[in-house]
C-alpha positions as CSV (number, residue, x, y, z in Angstrom):
1,M,20.1,-18.9,-6.5
2,L,23.4,-20.1,-5.0
3,G,22.8,-19.1,-1.4
4,I,20.9,-17.3,1.2
5,Y,22.2,-15.4,4.3
6,I,19.7,-13.9,6.7
7,S,21.0,-11.1,8.8
8,E,19.5,-8.4,11.0
9,E,22.1,-5.9,9.7
10,R,22.9,-4.7,6.2
11,T,26.6,-3.8,6.1
12,I,29.5,-4.1,3.7
13,I,31.2,-6.5,6.1
14,I,28.3,-8.9,6.2
15,A,27.8,-8.8,2.5
16,E,31.5,-9.4,1.9
17,K,31.5,-12.4,4.3
18,F,28.4,-13.9,2.5
19,I,29.8,-13.3,-1.0
20,R,33.2,-14.7,-0.1
21,S,31.5,-17.9,1.2
22,L,29.9,-18.2,-2.2
23,V,33.1,-17.5,-4.1
24,S,34.9,-20.2,-2.0
25,K,32.2,-22.7,-2.8
26,Y,31.4,-21.8,-6.5
27,G,34.3,-19.6,-7.8
28,K,34.2,-16.1,-9.0
29,Y,31.1,-15.0,-11.0
30,T,29.1,-11.8,-11.6
31,V,26.9,-10.9,-8.6
32,Y,23.3,-9.7,-9.3
33,T,21.6,-7.9,-6.4
34,D,18.7,-5.6,-5.5
35,G,21.0,-2.6,-5.5
36,G,22.0,-2.3,-1.9
37,T,25.1,-0.1,-1.7
38,W,26.8,-2.6,0.6
39,Y,26.8,-5.3,-2.2
40,D,28.5,-3.0,-4.7
41,A,31.2,-2.1,-2.1
42,A,31.7,-5.7,-1.1
43,C,32.0,-6.8,-4.7
44,N,34.6,-4.1,-5.4
45,V,36.7,-5.3,-2.4
46,I,36.5,-8.9,-3.6
47,G,37.1,-8.0,-7.3
48,L,33.8,-9.2,-8.7
49,K,31.4,-7.6,-11.3
50,H,28.1,-6.4,-9.8
51,Y,24.9,-5.7,-11.6
52,V,21.6,-4.5,-10.2
53,H,18.3,-6.3,-11.1
54,S,15.5,-4.4,-12.8
55,S,12.6,-3.1,-10.7
56,I,10.4,-6.1,-11.7
57,E,13.1,-8.5,-10.7
58,K,13.6,-6.6,-7.4
59,S,9.9,-6.9,-6.7
60,L,10.0,-10.6,-7.1
61,M,13.1,-10.9,-4.9
62,E,11.4,-8.9,-2.2
63,R,8.4,-11.2,-2.2
64,V,10.8,-14.1,-1.7
65,N,12.6,-12.3,1.1
66,Q,9.3,-11.5,2.8
67,Y,8.3,-15.2,2.5
68,L,11.6,-16.3,4.1
69,K,11.3,-13.8,6.9
70,V,7.8,-15.1,7.7
71,R,9.2,-18.7,7.7
72,K,12.1,-17.7,9.9
73,V,9.8,-16.0,12.5
74,G,7.5,-19.1,12.4
75,Y,10.5,-21.3,13.1
76,I,11.7,-19.1,16.0
77,F,8.3,-19.1,17.6
78,S,7.9,-22.9,17.1
79,R,10.7,-23.4,19.7
80,V,10.2,-23.0,23.5
81,D,13.2,-22.9,25.8
82,G,15.4,-24.4,23.1
83,V,13.1,-27.5,22.6
84,E,11.2,-27.9,19.5
85,K,7.4,-28.4,19.9
86,E,5.7,-31.4,18.4
87,N,3.0,-29.3,16.6
88,V,4.4,-26.5,14.6
89,I,2.1,-23.9,13.1
90,D,2.9,-22.9,9.6
91,V,2.6,-19.1,9.9
92,T,2.3,-18.7,6.1
93,T,-0.9,-20.7,5.9
94,G,-2.1,-20.8,9.6
95,T,-2.2,-24.6,9.7
């Protein structure tokens, strides 16, 4: 995995911005995704090859995405009025 970009929206513009950031850092390579239509369109605009993962690979990617979403929510709720609390609860384990 070369990068992660968490966004509330799923659009061609956001996908293109993310993919361009990876291209500027690593160069042009084939992009493998879960099959979102916005990725294919973004890759076409940038001129990259795009392949879709198999259903098993997609399932594993979705597990990772769910884990990251839980971690993100845990981090957001670990801050109060912009100040980080001393004791942060790990929402994935409850500790």
